[in-house]
C-alpha positions in Angstrom: 0.0 0.0 0.0 1.3 3.4 -0.9 1.1 6.1 1.7 0.9 9.6 0.5 1.8 12.7 2.5 -0.6 15.6 2.6 0.2 18.7 0.5 2.2 21.3 2.5 0.4 24.4 3.3 0.2 26.8 6.2 -3.0 27.6 8.2 -3.6 31.2 8.8 -3.3 32.3 12.4 -7.0 33.2 12.5 -8.0 29.8 11.4 -5.7 28.1 13.9 -7.1 30.3 16.7 -10.7 29.3 15.7 -9.8 25.6 15.6 -8.1 25.9 19.0 -11.3 27.5 20.5 -13.3 24.5 19.3 -11.0 22.1 21.1 -12.0 21.7 24.8 -8.7 20.7 26.3 -6.4 22.7 28.6 -3.2 20.6 28.6 -0.4 23.1 28.3 1.6 20.6 26.1 -1.2 21.0 23.5 0.2 24.4 22.5 3.4 22.8 21.3 1.8 20.4 18.8 -1.5 21.9 17.9 -0.4 23.9 14.8 1.3 20.9 13.3 -1.6 18.6 14.0 -4.1 21.0 12.6 -2.0 21.6 9.4 -2.1 17.8 8.7 -5.8 17.5 9.6 -6.7 20.4 7.4 -4.8 18.8 4.5 -6.6 15.5 4.9 -10.1 16.2 6.2 -13.2 18.0 5.0 -14.5 20.9 7.1 -17.1 18.5 8.6 -14.2 16.0 9.3 -12.3 18.8 11.1 -15.3 19.5 13.3 -15.6 15.8 14.1 -11.8 15.6 14.7 -11.9 18.4 17.2 -15.0 17.1 18.9 -13.4 13.7 19.2 -10.2 15.2 20.6 -12.2 17.1 23.2 -13.9 13.8 24.2 -10.5 12.1 24.5 -9.3 14.9 26.7 -12.2 14.4 29.1 -11.4 10.7 29.8 -8.9 11.7 32.5 -5.9 9.8 31.2 -3.6 12.7 30.7 -2.1 14.3 27.6 -0.8 11.1 25.8 -4.1 9.8 24.6 -5.0 13.3 23.3 -1.7 13.5 21.5 -2.1 10.0 20.0 -5.6 10.9 18.7 -4.5 14.3 17.3 -1.5 12.8 15.5 -3.1 9.7 14.1 -6.8 10.3 13.5 -6.5 12.4 10.3 -4.6 9.7 8.5 -6.9 7.0 9.8 -10.0 8.9 8.7 -8.6 9.8 5.3 -7.5 6.2 4.6 -11.0 4.9 5.6 -12.6 7.5 3.3 -10.4 6.7 0.3 -10.4 2.9 0.7 
């Protein structure tokens, strides 16, 4: 199976701020990775997919298991969702 990488582009600061406001999660480590995660998500997901992605990340944040599950979700879910859609 060939894995393709998303096209490189940069999210505008206003868009990034709006996305961050939709993510209900207050781990300070999130600020270090959020821009990179959202850039990949925006390259791979539809606007509805991004809404669902952020809602899912908010739910993962609420399970009370710390930052690692949130990071795992944010880093992996866009590729999982895009593969499922295209396969």
